[in-house]
GUNUSE-489347 format. One line per field, with one value per residue (C-alpha): residue number from 1; x, y, z. Coordinates in pm, 1 decimal, always signed. Example, Ala and Ser with C-alpha at 12.3 -4.5 7.8 and 13.67 -1.06 7.14 Angstrom:
pos	1, 2 .
east	+1230.0, +1367.0 .
north	-450.0, -106.0 .
up	+780.0, +714.0 .
//
This chain:
pos	1, 2, 3, 4, 5, 6, 7, 8, 9, 10, 11, 12, 13, 14, 15, 16, 17, 18, 19, 20, 21, 22, 23, 24, 25, 26, 27, 28, 29, 30, 31, 32, 33, 34, 35, 36, 37, 38, 39, 40, 41, 42, 43, 44, 45, 46, 47, 48, 49, 50, 51, 52, 53, 54, 55, 56, 57, 58, 59, 60, 61, 62, 63, 64, 65, 66, 67, 68, 69, 70, 71, 72, 73, 74, 75, 76, 77, 78, 79, 80, 81, 82, 83, 84, 85, 86, 87, 88, 89, 90, 91, 92, 93, 94, 95, 96, 97, 98, 99, 100, 101, 102, 103, 104, 105, 106, 107, 108, 109, 110, 111, 112, 113, 114, 115, 116, 117, 118, 119, 120, 121, 122, 123, 124, 125, 126, 127, 128, 129, 130, 131, 132, 133, 134, 135, 136, 137, 138, 139, 140, 141, 142, 143, 144, 145, 146, 147, 148, 149, 150, 151, 152, 153, 154, 155, 156, 157, 158, 159, 160, 161, 162, 163, 164, 165, 166, 167, 168, 169, 170, 171, 172, 173, 174, 175, 176, 177, 178, 179, 180, 181, 182, 183, 184, 185, 186, 187, 188, 189, 190, 191, 192, 193, 194, 195, 196, 197, 198, 199, 200, 201, 202, 203, 204, 205, 206, 207, 208, 209, 210, 211, 212, 213, 214, 215, 216, 217, 218, 219, 220, 221, 222, 223, 224, 225, 226, 227, 228, 229, 230, 231, 232, 233, 234, 235, 236, 237, 238, 239, 240, 241, 242, 243, 244, 245, 246, 247, 248, 249, 250, 251, 252 .
east	-4022.1, -3852.3, -3673.0, -3423.6, -3429.2, -3155.2, -3288.9, -3273.9, -3125.4, -3222.3, -3591.2, -3633.7, -3320.6, -3501.6, -3605.5, -3244.5, -3105.5, -2986.6, -3190.8, -3053.3, -3097.3, -2760.4, -2751.4, -2499.4, -2394.9, -2433.8, -2122.0, -1885.0, -1791.1, -1788.9, -1625.8, -1962.6, -2038.1, -1694.7, -1732.0, -2073.8, -1931.5, -1681.3, -1721.2, -2010.9, -1923.7, -2173.7, -2044.4, -1670.5, -1447.9, -1368.7, -1073.5, -890.2, -569.5, -217.1, -203.7, -431.1, -527.7, -793.6, -551.5, -286.2, -528.3, -694.3, -363.9, -199.6, -489.3, -502.3, -127.8, -147.8, -437.7, -248.1, +64.0, -146.6, -323.9, -5.2, +167.6, -126.7, -112.1, +266.2, +256.5, +8.6, +156.5, +519.2, +722.3, +716.4, +339.5, +279.5, +507.8, +369.1, +10.1, +84.3, +239.8, -59.5, -299.9, -101.0, -171.5, -546.2, -479.8, -269.3, -546.9, -825.0, -640.7, -526.7, -888.4, -1009.7, -719.3, -804.8, -1168.4, -1048.1, -874.0, -1181.6, -1111.5, -825.6, -856.5, -562.2, -318.8, -329.2, -705.5, -672.9, -390.6, -587.9, -890.1, -678.1, -514.2, -850.2, -973.3, -649.0, -578.4, -854.6, -1160.7, -999.5, -856.1, -1181.3, -1379.1, -1155.6, -1211.4, -1586.1, -1631.0, -1439.8, -1637.8, -1963.4, -1866.5, -1780.3, -2120.3, -2299.7, -2104.7, -2286.2, -2628.9, -2552.6, -2487.0, -2171.5, -1876.0, -1960.2, -2306.9, -2153.6, -1905.8, -2180.3, -2400.6, -2106.1, -2035.2, -2399.9, -2515.4, -2235.1, -1958.8, -2158.7, -2305.9, -1978.8, -1755.9, -1977.8, -2041.4, -1670.2, -1578.0, -1869.3, -1768.6, -1433.2, -1599.6, -1844.0, -1570.7, -1347.0, -1619.6, -1806.8, -1505.8, -1324.6, -1631.9, -1464.6, -1289.0, -1620.7, -1714.2, -1930.6, -2074.7, -1783.7, -1549.6, -1744.3, -1720.2, -1341.9, -1277.0, -1507.3, -1362.3, -1014.0, -1141.2, -1283.6, -960.0, -759.3, -999.7, -990.0, -609.2, -572.1, -860.5, -709.3, -385.3, -584.9, -773.8, -461.1, -274.3, -556.5, -622.0, -372.2, -408.1, -691.3, -466.4, -494.8, -873.8, -899.3, -676.3, -886.9, -1214.1, -1102.1, -829.9, -951.4, -1325.3, -1420.7, -1144.3, -1390.5, -1646.1, -1551.3, -1492.4, -1832.5, -2012.2, -1852.5, -1882.3, -2258.9, -2201.5, -1960.5, -2199.6, -2492.0, -2281.9, -2129.2, -2467.5, -2609.3, -2316.7, -2334.5, -2713.0, -2711.3, -2443.8, -2641.8, -2939.0, -2738.4 .
north	+7631.7, +7371.3, +7084.0, +6853.9, +6493.2, +6245.2, +5941.2, +5628.1, +5354.4, +5098.2, +5175.0, +5045.8, +4842.5, +4511.2, +4559.5, +4568.7, +4289.3, +3981.4, +3676.6, +3457.8, +3160.4, +3070.2, +3063.2, +2797.9, +2729.1, +2351.1, +2329.0, +2533.3, +2390.2, +2629.4, +2555.8, +2455.6, +2225.6, +2066.4, +2005.1, +1844.0, +1623.0, +1459.9, +1090.4, +922.7, +589.7, +400.2, +551.2, +565.6, +307.1, +81.1, -144.7, +70.3, -51.6, +65.1, -51.1, +121.7, -191.8, -19.0, +247.0, -12.2, -228.4, +56.5, +230.3, -88.3, -175.4, +180.2, +191.1, -147.1, -20.7, +297.4, +102.0, -139.5, +129.9, +331.2, +13.4, -54.7, +294.6, +284.9, -50.6, +85.6, +430.4, +431.1, +632.8, +975.2, +982.3, +861.6, +1124.6, +1409.6, +1307.2, +1276.9, +1625.1, +1769.5, +1595.7, +1726.0, +2091.2, +2087.9, +1847.3, +2107.1, +2364.5, +2127.3, +1976.6, +2321.1, +2436.3, +2151.0, +2188.4, +2558.4, +2469.4, +2225.9, +2506.0, +2548.7, +2222.7, +2037.3, +1663.9, +1432.1, +1435.9, +1056.4, +1068.6, +1319.0, +1120.6, +798.1, +962.8, +1077.8, +735.4, +559.9, +781.3, +771.4, +401.1, +175.0, +347.7, +424.4, +78.3, -95.8, +151.4, +83.5, -290.7, -249.5, -5.3, -225.0, -529.8, -339.6, -218.3, -573.2, -697.2, -411.2, -494.3, -826.4, -663.7, -355.4, -331.9, -117.7, -55.6, +316.3, +236.2, +19.8, +295.7, +558.1, +343.1, +269.4, +639.2, +726.0, +436.0, +217.0, +466.4, +712.6, +437.2, +246.6, +545.9, +720.7, +391.9, +314.7, +665.5, +673.3, +337.2, +479.7, +786.1, +568.3, +342.7, +630.9, +843.7, +565.6, +364.2, +676.2, +877.5, +1021.8, +1258.4, +1372.6, +1683.8, +1854.7, +1794.2, +1998.3, +1710.1, +1482.7, +1735.8, +1762.3, +1387.7, +1315.1, +1604.9, +1459.1, +1116.7, +1281.8, +1474.8, +1153.5, +985.2, +1281.4, +1283.1, +923.8, +950.7, +1264.3, +1077.3, +819.7, +1084.3, +1284.9, +976.4, +884.9, +1240.1, +1236.7, +1554.4, +1669.1, +1696.7, +2075.5, +2071.0, +1778.0, +1960.4, +2276.3, +2087.1, +1868.9, +2064.1, +2422.1, +2410.7, +2131.3, +2043.2, +2013.7, +1784.5, +1455.7, +1629.0, +1799.0, +1477.8, +1280.7, +1564.4, +1510.8, +1159.5, +1292.6, +1568.9, +1330.0, +1074.7, +1331.3, +1492.1, +1152.4, +1082.1, +1416.1, +1410.4, +1053.6, +1147.1, +1450.9, +1234.0, +1043.9 .
up	+2202.0, +1991.0, +2156.0, +1995.0, +2094.3, +2034.4, +1857.3, +2060.5, +1847.2, +2107.2, +2070.2, +1719.5, +1689.3, +1713.1, +1353.4, +1247.8, +1459.5, +1282.6, +1346.5, +1621.4, +1392.5, +1241.0, +864.0, +771.2, +415.7, +384.4, +167.9, +383.8, +724.1, +1017.2, +1354.7, +1499.5, +1208.8, +1224.2, +1598.5, +1561.4, +1290.8, +1523.5, +1520.6, +1682.1, +1850.3, +1638.3, +1313.8, +1364.2, +1204.6, +1494.9, +1477.5, +1222.7, +1380.1, +1313.4, +952.9, +701.0, +510.5, +305.6, +185.3, +103.0, -96.1, -286.1, -351.8, -478.4, -707.7, -841.5, -913.6, -1086.8, -1297.4, -1389.0, -1486.3, -1690.2, -1888.3, -1947.7, -2068.2, -2297.8, -2443.8, -2480.4, -2660.6, -2914.8, -2980.8, -2869.4, -2621.4, -2787.4, -2839.1, -2483.2, -2328.4, -2539.7, -2463.4, -2091.0, -2084.5, -2269.3, -2029.3, -1733.7, -1815.6, -1740.6, -1454.1, -1272.8, -1298.2, -1192.6, -894.4, -779.0, -783.0, -563.1, -322.8, -297.9, -224.8, +41.6, +233.0, +457.2, +635.2, +464.1, +412.6, +477.9, +186.6, +161.8, +108.9, -174.0, -334.6, -307.5, -467.7, -760.6, -801.3, -803.6, -1084.1, -1284.1, -1244.4, -1123.1, -1266.1, -1601.6, -1663.4, -1571.4, -1782.6, -2083.0, -2051.4, -1998.9, -2286.0, -2526.5, -2417.2, -2455.5, -2799.3, -2905.5, -2790.2, -2965.5, -3278.8, -3289.4, -3308.9, -3520.1, -3891.1, -3885.8, -3656.4, -3644.5, -3505.7, -3233.6, -3149.7, -3131.6, -2908.8, -2681.6, -2638.0, -2577.4, -2360.5, -2228.2, -2146.3, -1930.4, -1712.5, -1677.6, -1614.6, -1360.2, -1179.1, -1147.6, -1038.5, -796.3, -650.4, -545.1, -395.0, -203.2, -64.1, +44.6, +202.9, +379.5, +497.3, +619.8, +716.3, +1024.0, +782.3, +631.8, +827.3, +565.6, +217.0, +81.2, +166.6, -64.3, -347.4, -306.5, -290.1, -583.6, -781.7, -753.4, -856.6, -1167.3, -1224.9, -1218.6, -1459.1, -1698.9, -1690.9, -1808.6, -2051.9, -2203.3, -2267.7, -2462.0, -2661.2, -2742.6, -2858.6, -3096.4, -3217.9, -3504.2, -3712.8, -3486.3, -3178.9, -3145.8, -3175.0, -2933.6, -2684.6, -2706.9, -2663.6, -2373.3, -2193.3, -2239.4, -2306.7, -2065.2, -1815.8, -1524.1, -1687.7, -1520.9, -1187.4, -1199.1, -1290.7, -1007.4, -755.8, -754.8, -623.2, -362.4, -259.0, -212.5, -22.8, +211.9, +276.5, +369.8, +604.1, +784.5, +818.3, +947.3, +1197.4, +1311.4, +1409.8, +1671.3 .
//
């Protein structure tokens, strides 16, 4: 006599159960992660007050820097070249900023924070980098035999250190001073990415204005082939800073 038994899924189901341990992507905030990242009394920005002094100061300095560098470029190349270069630089900017805003949809940051990050990169970091790079090139010109050697050394040694330091300084100030808005490492990537996008925008204007007959090639190389370079470089600083903030907060 043959009997048919109905398999009991409960009997061996333990093999197929998901582990009770939560697997959380460190870059994507979940509701639990966001809740645990609420401010801790010892880490919150006490005495913030009604007036956002930090935002006013950083925003003002960044706008002044942006006006200064645009005025500098305009005085050297004229209105038409400045406008055309700005429009060309704006095309990759739209794509890059849209990408980071899309990434930020998981837990949107305040719009003022994103705008301030962009202004720092476009104005403050770029203007200071231009001054520092030119000063470094002048000093290297004293110890090198040709101007091309000084220019090459500036691009290989001075510019990377200066530019990443200035962009990273803005990221550090924004994330640490307003760390109550940092709820996951992803926030650091977004803020730093927009700092890099702002820097690339102003720098692209400078490159396009000086490209001459090589404008099309320069546009392809910078706007199409590598629009995310500055954002990716700076996002590593933002990632590390935000990870440090969230891990430090989690120990309290």
